[in-house]
C-alpha positions in Angstrom: -6.9 -54.9 24.2 -4.7 -52.9 21.8 -4.6 -53.9 18.1 -1.5 -53.1 16.2 -1.0 -53.2 12.5 0.9 -52.0 9.4 -0.5 -50.0 6.6 0.3 -51.9 3.5 2.0 -49.6 1.0 4.9 -49.7 -1.4 6.6 -46.6 -0.2 8.2 -47.4 3.1 7.9 -44.1 4.9 5.3 -41.9 3.2 4.9 -39.2 5.8 8.2 -37.3 5.2 7.4 -37.4 1.5 4.0 -35.9 2.1 5.6 -33.3 4.4 8.2 -32.4 1.9 5.9 -32.0 -1.0 3.1 -30.2 0.8 5.3 -28.0 3.0 4.7 -24.8 1.1 1.0 -25.0 1.8 1.0 -26.7 5.2 -1.6 -24.3 6.8 -4.3 -26.1 4.9 -4.1 -29.1 7.3 -6.6 -27.2 9.5 -9.0 -26.5 6.6 -9.0 -30.2 5.7 -9.6 -31.4 9.3 -12.4 -28.8 10.0 -14.0 -29.6 6.6 -14.0 -33.3 7.5 -15.6 -32.5 10.9 -18.3 -30.5 9.1 -19.0 -33.4 6.7 -19.4 -35.7 9.7 -21.9 -33.3 11.2 -23.8 -33.0 8.0 -23.9 -36.8 7.6 -25.6 -37.3 11.0 -28.1 -34.6 10.1 -29.0 -36.4 6.9 -29.3 -39.8 8.7 -31.7 -38.1 11.2 -33.7 -36.5 8.4 -34.3 -39.9 6.7 -35.0 -41.7 10.0 -31.9 -43.8 10.1 -30.7 -42.1 13.3 -33.4 -41.8 16.0 -31.3 -40.1 18.8 -31.1 -36.4 19.6 -28.9 -34.5 17.2 -28.0 -31.9 19.8 -26.2 -28.7 19.0 -24.1 -29.7 16.0 -20.8 -27.8 16.0 -17.0 -28.2 15.3 -14.6 -27.1 18.0 -10.9 -26.2 17.6 -8.7 -26.0 20.6 -4.9 -25.2 21.0 -3.0 -26.4 24.1 0.4 -24.7 24.0 1.7 -26.6 27.1 0.7 -30.0 25.9 1.8 -28.9 22.3 -1.5 -30.2 20.8 -4.2 -29.0 18.5 -7.6 -30.7 18.7 -10.5 -30.6 16.2 -13.7 -32.1 17.6 -17.1 -32.7 16.3 -20.4 -34.3 17.4 -21.1 -35.8 14.0 -21.6 -39.3 12.8 -18.4 -40.8 14.4 -16.6 -43.9 13.4 -16.3 -47.5 14.7 -12.8 -49.2 14.9 -13.6 -51.0 11.7 -14.6 -47.8 9.9 -11.3 -46.1 11.1 -9.4 -49.0 9.7 -11.3 -48.8 6.4 -11.4 -45.0 5.9 -8.1 -44.0 7.5 -5.8 -47.0 7.0 -7.0 -48.2 3.6 -8.9 -45.6 1.5 -7.2 -42.4 2.6 -3.8 -44.0 2.9 -4.0 -45.7 -0.5 -4.9 -42.3 -1.9 -1.8 -40.9 -0.2 0.3 -43.6 -1.7 -1.1 -43.0 -5.2 -0.3 -39.3 -4.7 3.3 -39.9 -3.9 3.8 -42.4 -6.7 2.2 -40.1 -9.2 3.4 -36.7 -8.2 6.7 -37.1 -6.2 8.7 -35.8 -9.2 6.3 -32.9 -10.1 7.0 -29.4 -8.9 3.4 -28.4 -8.3 2.6 -31.5 -6.2 1.4 -29.3 -3.3 -1.6 -28.3 -5.4 -3.0 -31.8 -5.8 -3.9 -32.4 -2.2 -7.5 -33.5 -1.9 -7.7 -35.3 -5.2 -6.4 -38.5 -3.5 -8.1 -38.5 -0.1 -5.1 -36.7 1.4 -7.2 -34.4 3.6 -6.7 -36.3 6.8 -3.0 -37.1 6.1 -2.1 -33.4 5.7 -2.1 -33.5 9.5 1.4 -35.1 9.3 2.7 -31.9 7.7 2.6 -30.4 11.2 2.4 -33.3 13.7 4.7 -36.0 14.9 1.8 -38.1 16.2 -1.8 -38.0 15.3 -4.6 -39.5 17.4 -8.3 -40.2 16.6 -10.8 -40.8 19.3 -14.2 -41.5 17.8 -17.6 -42.7 19.1 -20.0 -43.9 16.4 -23.6 -43.0 16.2 -24.4 -46.7 16.3 -25.5 -47.6 19.9 -23.6 -50.9 20.3 -20.2 -49.8 19.0 -17.5 -48.9 21.6 -15.4 -45.8 21.1 -12.1 -46.3 19.3 -8.7 -44.7 19.8 -6.3 -44.7 16.8 -2.7 -43.6 17.0 0.0 -43.2 14.3 3.5 -41.7 14.7 4.1 -41.0 11.1 5.5 -44.4 10.3 3.5 -47.1 8.6 2.5 -48.6 12.0 -0.7 -47.7 13.8 -2.4 -48.8 17.1 -6.2 -49.1 17.8 -7.6 -49.5 21.3 -11.0 -49.1 22.8 -11.6 -45.7 24.4 -14.1 -43.7 26.4 -15.9 -40.7 24.8 -18.9 -39.1 26.4 -20.8 -38.4 23.3 -21.1 -39.3 19.6 -18.5 -37.7 17.3 -14.7 -37.5 16.7 -11.7 -35.8 18.2 -8.6 -35.4 16.0 -5.5 -34.7 18.2 -2.3 -33.4 16.6 0.9 -33.6 18.6 2.7 -30.7 17.0 6.2 -31.3 15.6 9.1 -29.1 16.6 9.3 -27.4 13.2 5.7 -26.4 13.2 5.4 -24.5 16.5 3.9 -21.5 14.8 0.6 -23.5 14.8 0.5 -23.4 18.6 0.0 -19.7 18.4 -3.7 -19.0 18.8 -3.6 -15.9 16.6 -2.1 -18.0 13.8 -4.9 -20.5 14.1 -7.5 -17.7 14.3 -6.1 -16.3 11.0 -6.3 -19.7 9.2 -9.9 -20.3 10.5 -11.0 -16.8 9.3 -9.4 -17.5 5.9 -10.8 -21.0 5.2 -13.7 -21.5 7.5 -15.5 -18.2 7.5 -18.7 -19.5 5.9 -18.7 -23.3 6.7 -22.3 -24.6 7.0 -21.8 -25.8 10.6 -20.8 -23.5 13.5 -17.0 -23.6 14.1 -16.0 -22.6 17.7 -12.6 -21.4 18.7 -11.8 -19.9 22.1 -15.4 -20.2 23.2 -16.7 -18.2 20.2 -18.3 -19.2 16.9 -16.0 -17.7 14.3 -18.1 -18.4 11.1 -21.4 -17.5 9.5 -22.9 -20.9 8.7 -25.7 -19.4 6.5 -24.2 -16.7 4.3 -26.7 -15.0 2.0 -25.6 -16.7 -1.2 -27.1 -19.9 0.3 -30.5 -18.2 0.5 -33.2 -17.4 -2.1 -33.1 -13.8 -3.4 -36.8 -13.6 -2.4 -35.8 -13.9 1.3 -33.3 -11.1 1.1 -33.5 -7.3 1.3 -31.1 -4.7 -0.1 -29.7 -4.2 3.4 -28.9 -7.9 3.6 -26.8 -7.6 0.5 -25.1 -4.5 1.7 -24.4 -5.9 5.1 -22.9 -9.1 3.6 -20.7 -6.8 1.4 -19.4 -5.1 4.5 -18.7 -8.5 6.0 -16.6 -9.4 3.0 -14.9 -6.0 2.6 -15.2 -4.1 5.9 -13.7 -0.8 4.8 -15.4 -0.4 1.4 -18.1 2.0 0.2 -21.5 0.4 -0.5 -21.6 -1.4 -3.8 -23.5 0.1 -6.8 -25.6 -3.1 -7.3 -25.2 -6.9 -7.3 -26.1 -10.1 -9.1 -27.3 -13.2 -7.3 -26.1 -16.3 -9.1 -28.0 -19.5 -8.8 -27.8 -22.3 -11.4 -28.1 -26.1 -11.0 -27.7 -27.2 -14.7 -25.4 -28.1 -16.4 -23.3 -27.4 -13.3 -24.0 -26.2 -9.8 -23.2 -22.6 -8.9 -24.3 -20.1 -6.4 -22.9 -16.8 -5.4 -23.2 -13.0 -5.4 -21.2 -10.6 -7.5 -21.0 -7.0 -6.5 -20.3 -4.0 -8.7 -18.0 -1.8 -6.5 -17.7 1.9 -6.8 -14.7 2.6 -9.0 -12.9 5.8 -9.9 -12.5 6.7 -13.6 -9.4 4.6 -14.0 -8.4 1.0 -13.9 -8.4 -0.3 -10.3 -7.2 -3.9 -10.9 -7.5 -5.1 -7.4 -7.3 -8.8 -8.0 -8.2 -11.3 -5.3 -11.5 -9.6 -4.6 -13.7 -12.5 -5.8 -13.6 -15.5 -3.5 -14.1 -19.0 -4.7 -15.7 -21.6 -2.4 -16.7 -25.3 -2.7 -19.7 -26.1 -0.5 -18.9 -23.0 1.7 -15.2 -24.0 2.1 -12.8 -21.4 0.9 -10.6 -22.5 -2.0 -8.9 -19.5 -3.4 -9.1 -15.8 -4.4 -7.2 -16.5 -7.6 -10.2 -16.8 -9.8 -8.7 -15.7 -13.1 -9.8 -18.9 -14.9 -13.3 -19.1 -13.4 -14.3 -15.4 -13.9 -13.9 -13.6 -17.2 -10.9 -11.2 -17.0 -13.0 -8.1 -17.5 -15.1 -9.0 -14.5 -12.1 -9.3 -12.2 -13.0 -5.8 -11.2 -16.1 -7.2 -9.5 -16.2 -8.3 -5.9 -18.1 -11.1 -4.2 -18.3 -14.9 -3.8 -18.7 -17.9 -6.1 -19.5 -21.3 -4.7 -19.5 -24.4 -6.8 -19.3 -28.0 -5.6 -18.2 -28.9 -9.1 -14.8 -27.4 -8.4 -12.7 -29.7 -6.1 -11.4 -28.2 -2.9 -7.8 -28.4 -4.0 -7.3 -27.4 -7.5 -4.2 -26.6 -9.6 -4.1 -23.8 -12.2 -3.9 -26.4 -15.0 -7.1 -28.0 -13.7 -9.0 -24.7 -13.8 -7.7 -23.9 -17.3 -8.7 -27.3 -18.7 -11.9 -28.2 -16.8 -15.1 -28.0 -19.0 -17.3 -27.0 -16.0 -15.0 -24.0 -15.3 -15.4 -22.9 -18.9 -19.2 -23.2 -18.7 -19.1 -21.2 -15.4 -17.1 -18.5 -17.1 -19.6 -18.2 -20.0 -22.6 -18.3 -17.6 -21.2 -15.4 -15.5 -20.6 -13.3 -18.5 -24.2 -13.8 -19.7 -25.6 -13.2 -16.3 -23.8 -9.9 -15.8 -24.8 -8.7 -19.3 -28.5 -9.7 -18.7 -28.5 -7.9 -15.3 -27.1 -4.7 -16.8 -29.6 -4.8 -19.7 -32.5 -5.3 -17.2 -31.4 -2.3 -15.1 -31.0 -0.2 -18.2 -34.4 -1.2 -19.5 -36.4 -0.9 -16.2 -34.5 1.9 -14.5 -32.7 4.0 -17.2 -32.3 7.0 -14.9 -30.7 4.9 -12.2 -28.5 3.3 -14.8 -27.3 6.7 -16.1 -26.6 7.9 -12.6 -24.3 4.9 -12.1 -22.7 5.0 -15.6 -19.6 6.9 -14.5 -18.8 4.1 -12.0 -19.7 1.1 -14.2 -18.5 2.3 -17.7 -15.1 0.7 -17.2 -16.6 -2.7 -16.6 -18.8 -2.4 -19.6 -16.2 -1.0 -22.0 -13.5 -3.5 -20.9 -16.0 -6.3 -21.4 -16.9 -5.1 -24.9 -13.3 -4.9 -25.8 -12.4 -8.4 -24.5 -15.5 -10.5 -25.2 -17.4 -10.4 -28.5 -20.5 -12.1 -27.0 -20.6 -9.5 -24.2 -20.2 -6.7 -26.9 -23.3 -8.0 -28.7 -25.4 -7.6 -25.6 -23.7 -4.5 -24.2 -24.0 -2.4 -27.4 -27.6 -1.9 -26.6 -27.0 -0.4 -23.1 -23.5 1.0 -23.3 -23.8 4.8 -23.0 -21.9 7.8 -24.3 -22.3 11.3 -22.7 -21.9 14.6 -24.6 -20.5 17.8 -23.2 -24.1 19.0 -22.4 -24.4 16.1 -20.0 -26.9 14.1 -22.1 -26.6 10.3 -22.3 -27.2 8.2 -25.4 -26.8 4.6 -26.5 -24.5 4.2 -29.4 -27.4 3.8 -31.9 -29.3 6.8 -30.3 -26.2 9.0 -30.7 -25.6 8.0 -34.3 -29.2 9.0 -35.0 -28.8 12.3 -33.0 -25.8 13.5 -35.2 -26.9 11.9 -38.4 -28.2 15.1 -40.1 -25.3 17.4 -39.3 -22.1 15.4 -38.9 -21.6 13.5 -42.2 -18.6 14.3 -44.3 -18.3 14.5 -48.0 -17.6 10.7 -48.2 -20.9 10.0 -46.4 -19.0 8.9 -43.2 -20.6 9.8 -39.9 -18.0 11.7 -37.8 -18.2 11.5 -34.0 -16.3 14.3 -32.4 -15.0 13.8 -28.8 -12.9 15.5 -26.2 -10.6 13.7 -23.8 -10.2 16.8 -21.6 -13.0 19.4 -21.8 -11.0 22.0 -19.9 -7.8 21.8 -21.9 -9.6 21.4 -25.2 -12.3 24.0 -24.4 -11.5 26.3 -27.4 -11.8 23.4 -29.8 -15.1 22.2 -28.2 -16.5 25.7 -28.5 -15.4 26.0 -32.1 -17.2 22.7 -32.9 -20.3 23.9 -31.1 -20.2 27.2 -33.2 -20.8 24.9 -36.2 -23.7 23.2 -34.4 -21.6 20.0 -34.0 -22.1 17.8 -30.9 -19.1 16.7 -28.9 -18.8 13.5 -26.7 -16.8 13.2 -23.5 -14.5 10.2 -23.8 -12.0 10.9 -21.0 -11.3 7.7 -19.1 -8.1 5.6 -19.4 -9.9 2.9 -21.4 -11.4 5.2 -23.9 -8.4 5.3 -26.3 -9.0 1.5 -26.8 -12.8 1.9 -26.8 -12.7 4.5 -29.6 -10.6 2.1 -31.8 -13.1 -0.7 -31.1 -16.1 1.4 -32.1 -14.5 2.4 -35.4 -13.9 -1.3 -36.1 -17.4 -2.3 -35.2 -19.5 0.6 -36.6 -19.8 0.9 -40.4 -19.0 4.2 -42.1 -18.3 5.9 -38.7 -15.1 7.6 -37.7 -14.2 9.2 -34.4 -12.0 12.4 -34.2 -10.8 14.3 -31.2 -11.8 17.9 -31.4 -8.2 19.2 -31.3 -7.0 16.8 -34.0 -7.6 19.3 -36.8 -9.2 22.6 -37.5 -13.0 22.1 -37.2 -13.6 22.4 -41.0 -11.1 19.6 -41.6 -12.6 17.4 -38.9 -15.8 17.1 -40.8 -14.9 17.9 -44.4 -17.9 19.0 -46.4 -18.2 19.2 -50.2 -17.7 22.9 -50.3 -14.8 25.2 -51.2 -13.5 27.7 -48.7 -12.2 30.9 -50.3 -9.0 32.6 -49.1 -8.7 36.4 -49.2 -4.9 36.0 -49.8 -3.2 35.5 -53.2 -0.9 32.5 -53.7 2.1 34.8 -53.4 0.8 36.2 -50.1 0.2 32.7 -48.7 3.8 31.8 -49.5 5.1 34.9 -47.8 2.9 34.3 -44.7 4.1 30.7 -44.4 7.7 31.8 -44.6 7.2 34.5 -41.9 5.6 32.0 -39.5 8.2 29.3 -40.1 11.0 31.8 -39.4 9.2 33.1 -36.2 8.4 29.6 -34.9 11.8 28.1 -35.8 10.8 24.5 -34.9 10.9 21.6 -37.3 8.3 19.7 -35.3 5.7 22.4 -36.1 4.4 22.0 -39.7 2.9 25.3 -40.9 0.1 25.5 -43.4 -2.0 28.4 -44.6 -5.8 27.6 -44.3 -8.9 29.4 -45.5 -10.7 29.3 -42.2 -13.5 31.5 -40.9 -12.6 35.0 -39.8 -14.2 34.1 -36.4 -11.7 31.2 -35.9 -8.4 31.9 -34.1 -5.5 33.4 -36.1 -3.4 30.3 -35.4 -4.6 26.8 -34.4 -2.2 24.1 -33.2 -3.3 20.5 -33.5 -1.7 17.1 -32.9 -2.7 14.8 -35.8 -5.3 12.1 -34.8 -3.0 9.2 -35.8 0.0 10.5 -33.8 -2.2 11.3 -30.8 -3.9 7.8 -30.8 -0.6 6.0 -31.0 0.7 8.0 -28.0 -2.6 7.3 -26.1 -2.3 3.6 -26.8 1.3 3.5 -25.7 0.3 5.2 -22.4 -2.3 2.5 -21.7 -0.2 -0.4 -22.7 -0.8 -0.8 -26.4 1.7 -3.5 -27.0 3.9 -2.6 -30.0 3.0 1.1 -29.7 5.2 1.6 -26.6 8.0 3.2 -28.7 5.5 6.0 -29.7 5.6 7.3 -26.2 9.2 8.3 -26.7 8.8 10.0 -30.1 8.7 13.9 -30.2 5.2 15.4 -30.8 4.8 16.6 -34.3 2.1 19.3 -34.6 0.2 20.9 -37.4 0.1 24.7 -37.2 -2.9 26.1 -39.2 -2.5 29.8 -39.9 -5.9 31.3 -40.7 -5.5 33.2 -44.0 -8.8 35.0 -43.4 -8.1 36.4 -40.0 -7.3 40.2 -39.8 -4.2 39.6 -37.7 -2.6 37.6 -40.4 -3.4 40.3 -43.0 -1.7 42.7 -40.5 1.4 40.5 -40.4 1.8 40.8 -44.2 1.4 44.6 -44.1 3.7 45.2 -41.1 7.3 46.4 -41.3 10.1 43.9 -41.6 10.9 44.1 -37.8 7.3 43.7 -36.7 6.2 40.8 -39.1 7.9 38.1 -37.1 7.1 39.6 -33.7 3.3 39.7 -34.5 3.5 36.1 -36.0 5.3 34.9 -32.9 2.7 36.5 -30.7 -0.1 34.9 -32.5 1.6 31.5 -32.4 2.3 31.8 -28.7 -1.3 32.7 -28.1 -2.2 29.4 -29.8 0.3 27.6 -27.5 -1.1 29.4 -24.4 -4.6 28.2 -25.3 -3.4 24.6 -25.0 -1.2 25.0 -21.9 1.8 24.4 -24.1 3.6 27.7 -23.3 6.0 27.4 -20.4 9.4 28.5 -19.0 11.4 31.1 -21.0 8.9 31.1 -23.9 6.1 32.2 -21.5 8.3 34.9 -20.0 9.2 36.2 -23.4 5.5 36.2 -24.5 4.5 38.2 -21.4 7.3 40.8 -22.0 6.3 41.0 -25.7 2.7 41.5 -24.8 3.5 44.4 -22.5 5.6 46.1 -25.2 2.7 45.7 -27.7 0.2 47.1 -25.3 2.5 50.1 -24.6 2.7 50.8 -28.3 -1.0 50.8 -28.6 
């Protein structure tokens, strides 16, 4: 005999309201139903384990089926099942009262669609896509008949006895006219792949199991080989290169967390591919928007984090405010730093080999997180132009004897482009100075941070000044020119160059140095570098004209020749020397380059 009843609620017709508020996220109905079916399967397994269920468990699995002609989707399990009384309790009372509370509390809020799950709404998300929902369930209890519950989206329901061959539950959705997309098997396959890929019970669709119920993050690291980790990475990211290395997360206090984070192979530039770390709760996919769970500098990592302490349906505001999420964030930062320190300590050569790929993670972390900086400063590496690697402390010790200036500051010289700045690098090496390679996008920020953190240390790019001015010693350089000759030489060059953005000075350099050296002052260059990599208020610097220093070498024979030349030749030789300096920095182009070549031919012919 059929039993009819009304669900007692204050809001007369709750289903259109649920549908309206949850519409933007309506594909999650399938995740909710499959997750419920998995829970039912796990419950019977637990009852069997503790001896409360004596029967055969059988092959526990969840089946999803689409019948396009009948316009139905069915989610079936052979789990714990429900009696008629349990259906009335869990579906009509508990879940529905949760739905009511949801509507009352969130009907006027714009992000209501993100709260599903907090109020037992999982089952009722079915009504986002279905006109009528049916439950046919056979309890594991031997003496309980099967029950058939039907509801058409109003507050009325019907329960009758039913026939079901085995223990478990079928949820049958009669799909509404505005949700026909869900009768497309390819659409269902996509949703299952997205949300159910690693559920702990086999999920079958079209006769095939579509999930991996025992992903490697659920296993102990002792059970796993390097190949297992690499194969799982390929499962997550089919077209990616092998990762550099990985970190297996496993903590049960003060929160529960498992997962695997991979260091992917990166180029020497920012590759901010967000949505690469996937967040799960008990193997159910939640989101790949993990900005609040994972520190921002580790968003470059790939992998999986699984925490039952994060509810299935979470809003951004929940993630930002939840104390467990903050603890998880801190834990992941520490775990990554500890792993890198361990590899550096035990396998320094291996660490150095991978440094070009991981230095962006490390430098970005040091810039954005002081606690990470404190750990990373002991394993962060710098490389010189000879290809040797040093920690920051090792490098300070390496240059200590030779690269202190007259104010007792340690001066670290670096190149951002060894090819373009080759002449300056060689000039530094001629003085027995060492030069670092700092040539990635992040290095302009990294350099500034090192100067803030390291006492009495300054960093200068090799082409920021003439080499003697880069590291000023307490010694006086003598010029072979008189003051009057210096004034004359400066006037000749200013006239020959004829450019107000080129500031000419006469310097007592070594005769072995170039006759003219052009440098972009360190401050100006840094501002422009910062503007290129998004240095906030520095953006305007990118539009300012470059202002260069032109150092004319008073002790070079060519400049003595300029002074002695006839009036017509003075400017021509000065212009030639200046253009050579431009040419050495790839700054001579267009008509100026053509004129230089023509002038060079004339000078050779005269010789």
